[in-house]
C-alpha angles and dihedrals in degrees: 000000000000124000118195143145118275124195114217091220093062092071089227120162089218098197094059113069144104131205114215127187129189138169120250128220096256125079110280093357118145136173129211119201119183111196112199142164117244133187116233123220089261092053101257120137115231134174117243132186134195125196116214125189110226126204126181116243122232090249113072112256095025127112139179120218127191131182137175108221119178092332095313121107118217122195121197136187115210129187137174108254097183140342130187114245090238091046092245085144141354124206120206130191124204137185124184148163140207094204098187090053093045092238130137129173145166136196148141140255123205115199126194130174097238102028097250127122110256096235094187089062100045096113092045093049092047090050092051091048090050092054088056092050094252123126119211092237089063091068131087128212122241115210115184095173093102094035109118130165098030110158095236 
């Protein structure tokens, strides 16, 4: 499961996406590739992919992402907000900007191993979101159970 913010203007079908990570060839190099379904202006659904470069921050649990998207570079700062001791879930916060487009944003991603909400940790997760200035109602669920044909 991933919970994150979704802007209506991005034409994102929010319940159809995957987050893929891989190591690069260089020391400490990582890549992040979200694969998501989008709706075109003429109503067709198409798969899209972005490729972010990921660098570790100097503080443990922090990361810097950058991506070139249609000629505009976005830079993001990610940090681990909370993570269960048994890794039942991990909650990430991100803030980014596409300076040349005059756009800034922030949000959260909740990851679980099986895609279900960790009910036993609801209060803890809500508290961690609140400390980051994010309210639970601002998030959207991602359900990949009916997601077939993704170009993974």
